[in-house]
Residue frames as qw, qx, qy, qz and C-alpha x, y, z in Angstrom:
[[0.006, -0.895, -0.446, 0.009, -0.02, 0.00, 0.02],
 [0.394, 0.382, -0.036, 0.836, 1.43, 3.39, -0.96],
 [0.365, -0.809, -0.425, 0.176, 1.26, 5.97, 1.80],
 [0.199, 0.791, -0.127, 0.565, 2.25, 9.63, 2.01],
 [0.483, 0.034, -0.616, 0.622, 4.56, 10.02, 4.99],
 [0.148, -0.201, 0.297, -0.922, 2.56, 12.89, 6.51],
 [0.709, -0.286, -0.370, -0.528, -0.55, 10.69, 6.63],
 [0.632, -0.094, -0.681, 0.356, 1.28, 8.80, 9.37],
 [0.062, -0.006, -0.429, 0.901, 0.76, 11.91, 11.52],
 [0.505, -0.156, -0.213, -0.822, -2.86, 12.36, 10.45],
 [0.708, -0.189, -0.661, -0.161, -3.63, 8.79, 11.52],
 [0.369, -0.021, -0.674, 0.640, -2.31, 9.51, 15.02],
 [0.107, 0.191, 0.386, -0.896, -4.96, 12.13, 15.70],
 [0.280, -0.166, -0.624, -0.710, -7.81, 11.19, 13.28],
 [0.213, 0.201, 0.725, -0.623, -11.29, 11.46, 14.79],
 [0.315, 0.503, 0.800, 0.090, -13.62, 11.16, 11.80],
 [0.188, 0.865, 0.126, -0.447, -13.50, 14.75, 10.59],
 [0.503, -0.084, 0.558, 0.655, -12.38, 15.67, 7.07],
 [0.053, 0.164, -0.362, -0.916, -13.12, 17.35, 3.81],
 [0.641, -0.021, -0.312, -0.701, -16.32, 15.38, 3.10],
 [0.834, -0.184, 0.377, -0.358, -18.27, 12.34, 4.30],
 [0.914, 0.382, -0.139, 0.012, -16.82, 10.31, 1.39],
 [0.357, 0.653, -0.542, 0.390, -13.29, 11.30, 2.41],
 [0.384, -0.491, 0.583, -0.520, -13.78, 10.55, 6.11],
 [0.939, -0.001, 0.196, -0.282, -15.46, 7.18, 5.43],
 [0.812, 0.485, -0.286, 0.150, -12.57, 6.23, 3.15],
 [0.162, 0.640, -0.584, 0.472, -9.89, 7.35, 5.57],
 [0.641, -0.378, 0.466, -0.478, -11.59, 5.55, 8.46],
 [0.981, 0.156, 0.015, -0.118, -11.67, 2.32, 6.47],
 [0.620, 0.568, -0.438, 0.317, -7.95, 2.62, 5.68],
 [0.147, -0.581, 0.593, -0.538, -7.04, 3.26, 9.34],
 [0.822, -0.222, 0.344, -0.395, -9.20, 0.37, 10.57],
 [0.934, 0.318, -0.160, 0.031, -7.63, -1.96, 7.98],
 [0.442, 0.594, -0.518, 0.429, -4.11, -0.96, 9.00],
 [0.399, -0.494, 0.537, -0.555, -4.89, -1.26, 12.71],
 [0.933, -0.037, 0.203, -0.294, -6.37, -4.68, 12.12],
 [0.926, 0.231, 0.058, 0.295, -3.32, -5.72, 9.96],
 [0.207, -0.934, 0.210, 0.201, -0.39, -3.70, 11.34],
 [0.642, -0.273, 0.568, 0.437, 2.11, -5.95, 9.55],
 [0.591, 0.738, 0.314, 0.086, 0.88, -4.50, 6.22],
 [0.556, -0.119, 0.217, 0.793, 3.80, -3.15, 4.21],
 [0.225, 0.929, 0.214, -0.200, 3.50, 0.50, 3.30],
 [0.629, 0.223, 0.203, 0.717, 5.61, 2.11, 0.61],
 [0.146, -0.743, -0.212, 0.618, 6.32, 5.72, 1.50],
 [0.436, 0.446, 0.484, 0.614, 5.56, 8.00, -1.43],
 [0.039, -0.484, -0.117, 0.866, 5.70, 11.77, -1.91],
 [0.220, -0.053, -0.601, -0.767, 2.76, 11.63, -4.32],
 [0.691, -0.175, -0.005, -0.701, -0.93, 10.86, -4.16],
 [0.024, 0.177, -0.967, 0.183, -1.63, 7.68, -2.20],
 [0.218, -0.373, -0.896, -0.102, -4.50, 5.51, -1.04],
 [0.091, -0.580, -0.514, 0.626, -5.79, 8.25, 1.29],
 [0.043, 0.380, -0.195, -0.903, -5.72, 10.88, -1.44],
 [0.058, 0.231, 0.867, 0.437, -8.04, 8.82, -3.66],
 [0.123, -0.727, -0.667, -0.106, -11.15, 10.41, -2.06],
 [0.283, -0.525, -0.197, 0.778, -9.71, 13.83, -1.25],
 [0.363, 0.866, 0.337, -0.065, -11.32, 16.84, -2.94],
 [0.082, -0.855, 0.357, 0.367, -7.80, 18.32, -3.37],
 [0.485, -0.129, 0.778, 0.377, -6.93, 15.39, -5.64],
 [0.558, 0.661, 0.020, -0.502, -7.60, 16.57, -9.20],
 [0.858, 0.473, -0.188, -0.077, -6.91, 13.78, -11.66],
 [0.919, -0.038, -0.182, 0.348, -4.11, 12.35, -9.53],
 [0.429, 0.343, -0.212, 0.808, -2.48, 15.63, -8.67],
 [0.348, -0.633, -0.543, 0.429, -2.83, 17.46, -5.36],
 [0.138, 0.862, 0.202, 0.444, -3.90, 21.11, -5.51],
 [0.407, -0.883, 0.205, -0.116, -1.89, 21.71, -2.31],
 [0.923, 0.218, -0.207, 0.240, 1.15, 19.85, -3.56],
 [0.342, 0.604, -0.408, 0.593, 3.84, 22.21, -2.34],
 [0.475, -0.567, 0.355, -0.572, 2.48, 22.24, 1.21],
 [0.940, -0.215, 0.161, -0.211, 1.95, 18.49, 1.59],
 [0.804, 0.417, -0.293, 0.307, 5.24, 17.67, -0.13],
 [0.060, 0.640, -0.477, 0.600, 6.92, 19.72, 2.57],
 [0.743, -0.402, 0.303, -0.440, 5.04, 17.77, 5.24],
 [0.989, 0.123, -0.076, 0.008, 6.10, 14.47, 3.63],
 [0.606, 0.524, -0.395, 0.449, 9.79, 15.44, 3.39],
 [0.187, -0.615, 0.475, -0.600, 9.89, 16.57, 7.02],
 [0.892, -0.255, 0.207, -0.310, 8.31, 13.36, 8.23],
 [0.914, 0.297, -0.199, 0.190, 10.81, 11.31, 6.24],
 [0.309, 0.630, -0.444, 0.558, 13.70, 13.38, 7.64],
 [0.485, -0.543, 0.395, -0.560, 12.47, 13.18, 11.25],
 [0.937, -0.136, 0.237, -0.218, 12.00, 9.41, 11.03],
 [0.213, -0.569, 0.729, 0.316, 15.27, 8.83, 9.13],
 [0.672, 0.333, 0.661, 0.023, 13.39, 7.27, 6.21],
 [0.040, -0.302, 0.496, 0.813, 13.55, 7.83, 2.44],
 [0.677, 0.363, -0.013, -0.640, 10.87, 8.06, -0.27],
 [0.716, 0.311, -0.566, -0.265, 10.16, 4.61, -1.71],
 [0.001, -0.294, 0.880, -0.372, 11.12, 2.83, 1.48],
 [0.703, -0.274, -0.517, -0.405, 8.92, -0.10, 2.38],
 [0.019, 0.227, -0.730, 0.645, 8.16, -0.65, 6.05],
 [0.224, -0.468, -0.855, 0.004, 5.45, -2.31, 8.07],
 [0.219, -0.742, -0.238, -0.588, 2.65, 0.05, 9.13],
 [0.712, -0.651, -0.232, 0.124, 3.30, -0.85, 12.80],
 [0.679, -0.171, -0.006, 0.714, 6.92, 0.18, 12.48],
 [0.199, 0.444, 0.223, 0.844, 6.12, 3.34, 10.58],
 [0.416, -0.772, -0.300, -0.376, 3.40, 4.37, 13.09],
 [0.744, -0.544, -0.162, 0.353, 5.85, 3.79, 15.98],
 [0.543, 0.076, 0.093, 0.831, 8.53, 5.88, 14.29],
 [0.046, -0.637, -0.271, -0.720, 6.06, 8.75, 13.78],
 [0.603, -0.743, -0.268, -0.113, 5.05, 8.56, 17.46],
 [0.762, -0.443, -0.057, 0.468, 8.58, 8.33, 18.83],
 [0.530, 0.005, 0.199, 0.824, 10.41, 10.67, 16.46],
 [0.003, -0.441, -0.293, -0.848, 7.75, 13.32, 15.85],
 [0.493, -0.676, -0.367, -0.406, 4.79, 13.27, 18.23],
 [0.751, -0.547, -0.267, 0.256, 6.66, 12.43, 21.46],
 [0.555, -0.079, -0.005, 0.828, 9.47, 14.86, 20.61],
 [0.041, 0.760, 0.326, -0.561, 6.99, 17.64, 20.08],
 [0.212, -0.249, 0.500, 0.802, 7.85, 18.21, 16.39],
 [0.301, 0.539, 0.773, 0.143, 4.37, 17.78, 14.92],
 [0.120, 0.905, 0.294, -0.282, 3.43, 21.48, 14.96],
 [0.144, -0.689, 0.408, 0.582, 6.69, 22.50, 13.33],
 [0.273, -0.005, 0.843, 0.463, 6.01, 20.07, 10.49],
 [0.036, -0.436, -0.740, -0.511, 2.32, 20.62, 9.85],
 [0.104, -0.453, -0.531, 0.708, 1.16, 23.40, 12.15],
 [0.230, 0.292, -0.167, -0.913, -0.28, 25.31, 9.18],
 [0.108, -0.207, -0.920, -0.316, -2.60, 22.39, 8.25],
 [0.423, -0.346, -0.184, -0.817, -6.31, 23.16, 8.31],
 [0.805, -0.367, -0.432, -0.177, -6.86, 20.26, 10.73],
 [0.379, 0.353, -0.564, 0.642, -4.14, 21.41, 13.16],
 [0.440, -0.425, 0.261, -0.747, -6.72, 22.42, 15.81],
 [0.937, -0.169, -0.183, -0.245, -7.75, 18.73, 16.17],
 [0.790, 0.170, -0.437, 0.396, -4.17, 17.57, 16.71],
 [0.092, 0.458, -0.408, 0.785, -3.41, 20.36, 19.15],
 [0.649, -0.396, 0.127, -0.638, -6.52, 19.64, 21.19],
 [0.966, -0.094, -0.228, -0.076, -5.92, 15.89, 21.23],
 [0.636, 0.310, -0.453, 0.542, -2.24, 16.28, 22.07],
 [0.146, -0.484, 0.351, -0.788, -3.02, 18.71, 24.85],
 [0.813, -0.314, 0.024, -0.490, -5.63, 16.34, 26.24],
 [0.908, 0.083, -0.380, 0.159, -3.28, 13.39, 26.10],
 [0.449, 0.325, -0.455, 0.697, -0.77, 15.37, 28.11],
 [0.062, -0.230, 0.386, -0.891, -3.05, 17.17, 30.51],
 [0.695, -0.202, -0.093, -0.684, -6.40, 15.38, 30.82],
 [0.427, -0.196, 0.843, -0.261, -7.52, 12.27, 32.67],
 [0.805, 0.381, 0.033, -0.453, -8.99, 10.92, 29.44],
 [0.765, -0.134, 0.577, 0.252, -7.67, 7.58, 28.19],
 [0.053, 0.463, -0.545, -0.697, -5.79, 7.92, 24.85],
 [0.004, -0.119, -0.894, -0.431, -7.77, 6.85, 21.79],
 [0.060, 0.664, 0.723, -0.181, -11.00, 8.49, 22.94]]
Protein backbone atom coordinates (compact mmCIF):
# COMPACT_ATOMS: atom_id res chain seq x y z
CA UNK A 1 0.00 0.00 0.00
CA UNK A 2 1.42 3.39 -0.94
CA UNK A 3 1.24 5.99 1.81
CA UNK A 4 2.25 9.63 1.99
CA UNK A 5 4.54 10.02 5.02
CA UNK A 6 2.54 12.90 6.49
CA UNK A 7 -0.55 10.69 6.63
CA UNK A 8 1.27 8.80 9.38
CA UNK A 9 0.78 11.91 11.52
CA UNK A 10 -2.85 12.36 10.44
CA UNK A 11 -3.61 8.79 11.51
CA UNK A 12 -2.29 9.50 15.03
CA UNK A 13 -4.98 12.12 15.68
CA UNK A 14 -7.80 11.18 13.29
CA UNK A 15 -11.28 11.46 14.77
CA UNK A 16 -13.62 11.16 11.80
CA UNK A 17 -13.49 14.74 10.57
CA UNK A 18 -12.39 15.67 7.08
CA UNK A 19 -13.11 17.33 3.81
CA UNK A 20 -16.30 15.37 3.12
CA UNK A 21 -18.25 12.34 4.30
CA UNK A 22 -16.83 10.33 1.40
CA UNK A 23 -13.29 11.28 2.41
CA UNK A 24 -13.78 10.53 6.12
CA UNK A 25 -15.47 7.18 5.42
CA UNK A 26 -12.58 6.23 3.13
CA UNK A 27 -9.88 7.35 5.57
CA UNK A 28 -11.61 5.58 8.46
CA UNK A 29 -11.66 2.32 6.47
CA UNK A 30 -7.94 2.62 5.70
CA UNK A 31 -7.06 3.27 9.34
CA UNK A 32 -9.21 0.37 10.56
CA UNK A 33 -7.62 -1.94 7.98
CA UNK A 34 -4.09 -0.95 9.00
CA UNK A 35 -4.89 -1.25 12.71
CA UNK A 36 -6.36 -4.70 12.08
CA UNK A 37 -3.34 -5.72 9.97
CA UNK A 38 -0.40 -3.69 11.34
CA UNK A 39 2.09 -5.94 9.57
CA UNK A 40 0.87 -4.50 6.23
CA UNK A 41 3.79 -3.16 4.23
CA UNK A 42 3.50 0.50 3.31
CA UNK A 43 5.61 2.11 0.60
CA UNK A 44 6.33 5.71 1.49
CA UNK A 45 5.57 8.00 -1.43
CA UNK A 46 5.70 11.76 -1.90
CA UNK A 47 2.76 11.61 -4.29
CA UNK A 48 -0.94 10.85 -4.17
CA UNK A 49 -1.62 7.70 -2.19
CA UNK A 50 -4.50 5.50 -1.07
CA UNK A 51 -5.80 8.23 1.29
CA UNK A 52 -5.72 10.87 -1.45
CA UNK A 53 -8.05 8.82 -3.66
CA UNK A 54 -11.13 10.41 -2.06
CA UNK A 55 -9.69 13.83 -1.25
CA UNK A 56 -11.31 16.84 -2.93
CA UNK A 57 -7.80 18.32 -3.36
CA UNK A 58 -6.94 15.40 -5.66
CA UNK A 59 -7.60 16.57 -9.19
CA UNK A 60 -6.90 13.80 -11.66
CA UNK A 61 -4.13 12.33 -9.52
CA UNK A 62 -2.48 15.63 -8.67
CA UNK A 63 -2.82 17.45 -5.35
CA UNK A 64 -3.91 21.09 -5.50
CA UNK A 65 -1.88 21.72 -2.31
CA UNK A 66 1.16 19.84 -3.59
CA UNK A 67 3.86 22.22 -2.34
CA UNK A 68 2.47 22.25 1.20
CA UNK A 69 1.94 18.48 1.57
CA UNK A 70 5.24 17.65 -0.12
CA UNK A 71 6.93 19.73 2.58
CA UNK A 72 5.06 17.77 5.25
CA UNK A 73 6.11 14.48 3.65
CA UNK A 74 9.76 15.47 3.38
CA UNK A 75 9.88 16.60 7.01
CA UNK A 76 8.31 13.35 8.23
CA UNK A 77 10.83 11.30 6.24
CA UNK A 78 13.71 13.38 7.64
CA UNK A 79 12.50 13.19 11.25
CA UNK A 80 12.01 9.42 11.03
CA UNK A 81 15.27 8.84 9.13
CA UNK A 82 13.40 7.28 6.22
CA UNK A 83 13.53 7.82 2.45
CA UNK A 84 10.90 8.05 -0.25
CA UNK A 85 10.16 4.63 -1.72
CA UNK A 86 11.13 2.84 1.48
CA UNK A 87 8.93 -0.11 2.38
CA UNK A 88 8.17 -0.65 6.05
CA UNK A 89 5.44 -2.31 8.10
CA UNK A 90 2.65 0.03 9.11
CA UNK A 91 3.29 -0.85 12.77
CA UNK A 92 6.94 0.17 12.51
CA UNK A 93 6.10 3.37 10.60
CA UNK A 94 3.40 4.38 13.10
CA UNK A 95 5.83 3.78 15.98
CA UNK A 96 8.52 5.90 14.30
CA UNK A 97 6.05 8.75 13.78
CA UNK A 98 5.04 8.55 17.45
CA UNK A 99 8.58 8.33 18.84
CA UNK A 100 10.41 10.65 16.45
CA UNK A 101 7.75 13.31 15.85
CA UNK A 102 4.79 13.23 18.24
CA UNK A 103 6.65 12.41 21.46
CA UNK A 104 9.47 14.84 20.61
CA UNK A 105 6.97 17.65 20.07
CA UNK A 106 7.84 18.18 16.40
CA UNK A 107 4.35 17.80 14.90
CA UNK A 108 3.42 21.47 14.95
CA UNK A 109 6.71 22.49 13.33
CA UNK A 110 6.01 20.06 10.49
CA UNK A 111 2.31 20.62 9.84
CA UNK A 112 1.16 23.40 12.15
CA UNK A 113 -0.30 25.29 9.18
CA UNK A 114 -2.61 22.39 8.25
CA UNK A 115 -6.33 23.17 8.30
CA UNK A 116 -6.84 20.26 10.74
CA UNK A 117 -4.14 21.41 13.18
CA UNK A 118 -6.72 22.40 15.80
CA UNK A 119 -7.74 18.74 16.17
CA UNK A 120 -4.17 17.57 16.70
CA UNK A 121 -3.40 20.38 19.15
CA UNK A 122 -6.52 19.64 21.18
CA UNK A 123 -5.92 15.89 21.24
CA UNK A 124 -2.21 16.26 22.06
CA UNK A 125 -3.01 18.71 24.88
CA UNK A 126 -5.63 16.35 26.23
CA UNK A 127 -3.27 13.36 26.11
CA UNK A 128 -0.75 15.38 28.11
CA UNK A 129 -3.05 17.18 30.53
CA UNK A 130 -6.39 15.37 30.82
CA UNK A 131 -7.51 12.27 32.66
CA UNK A 132 -9.01 10.92 29.44
CA UNK A 133 -7.65 7.58 28.19
CA UNK A 134 -5.79 7.93 24.87
CA UNK A 135 -7.76 6.83 21.83
CA UNK A 136 -11.00 8.49 22.94
